[in-house]
C-alpha positions in Angstrom: 10.1 19.0 8.8 12.8 20.7 6.8 15.0 19.0 9.6 14.0 15.3 9.3 16.2 12.8 8.7 15.6 9.8 6.1 15.3 7.5 9.2 11.7 9.7 10.9 10.5 10.3 7.7 10.7 6.7 6.6 9.3 5.5 10.3 6.7 8.3 9.3 5.8 6.7 5.8 5.7 3.3 8.2 3.3 4.5 10.8 1.6 5.9 7.9 1.2 3.0 5.8 0.7 0.8 8.9 -2.7 3.0 9.8 -4.3 3.5 7.0 -3.3 0.6 4.5 -3.0 -3.6 3.8 0.3 -4.5 2.3 -0.3 -7.3 -0.2 1.0 -8.9 -3.1 -2.4 -8.8 -4.6 -3.6 -5.2 -4.3 -2.9 -1.9 -5.1 -3.9 1.5 -5.6 -3.6 4.4 -7.3 -1.1 7.2 -6.3 -2.6 9.8 -6.6 -5.2 8.3 -3.4 -1.8 7.4 -1.9 -0.7 11.0 -1.8 -3.8 12.5 -0.3 -4.6 10.3 2.2 -1.1 10.3 3.0 -2.1 14.4 3.3 -5.6 13.9 5.5 -3.0 11.6 7.6 -1.0 14.2 8.7 -3.5 16.7 9.0 -1.1 19.8 6.9 0.0 19.8 3.5 3.6 18.4 3.5 6.9 20.3 1.8 7.8 19.2 -1.5 11.5 17.9 0.3 8.8 15.4 2.5 6.5 15.0 -0.6 9.5 13.5 -2.7 10.6 11.6 -0.3 7.5 9.8 0.0 7.6 9.1 -3.5 10.6 7.5 -3.1 9.3 5.6 -0.6 6.5 4.6 -2.0 8.8 3.7 -5.2 11.0 1.4 -3.4 9.2 -0.8 -0.8 6.0 -0.4 -3.8 6.6 -1.2 -7.3 5.0 1.7 -9.7 2.7 0.2 -12.3 0.9 2.5 -15.2 -2.8 1.0 -14.3 -6.3 1.9 -16.6 -8.0 3.2 -14.1 -12.3 3.8 -15.6 -10.8 4.5 -19.0 -7.4 6.1 -17.7 -4.0 5.1 -17.4 -3.1 5.9 -13.8 0.2 5.6 -12.2 -0.4 2.7 -9.2 1.7 1.5 -6.1 1.0 -2.6 -6.4 1.1 -4.3 -3.1 -1.0 -1.1 -1.3 -4.4 -0.6 -1.1 -6.2 1.6 1.6 -7.9 -0.5 4.7 -11.6 0.0 3.6 -12.1 1.0 7.3 -10.6 3.8 7.4 -11.7 5.3 4.2 -14.5 5.2 5.5 -14.2 6.7 8.7 -12.6 9.8 6.8 -15.4 10.0 4.2 -17.7 10.4 7.2 -15.3 12.9 8.8 -15.2 14.8 6.2 -19.3 15.3 5.2 -19.5 16.2 9.1 
């Protein structure tokens, strides 16, 4: 992990977005939820360097914005949302 180049990290993040998310201008997702899904997708806790690279990638590719979710302010990214079919699979896997 520590030896991963920027190109390798970007490729990994692009793969995560392609596999787990919908990219559209009219959707948004909480950054905390995205970080958690990324961790589940990798099946390991990312090292600090990878976590920071993921945040930089998200800040660059999507529009960060504070939004109100469930009456609380949350940091979100506009233009990305979980693929709802994948979300159901992760919940089912966690329950079994």
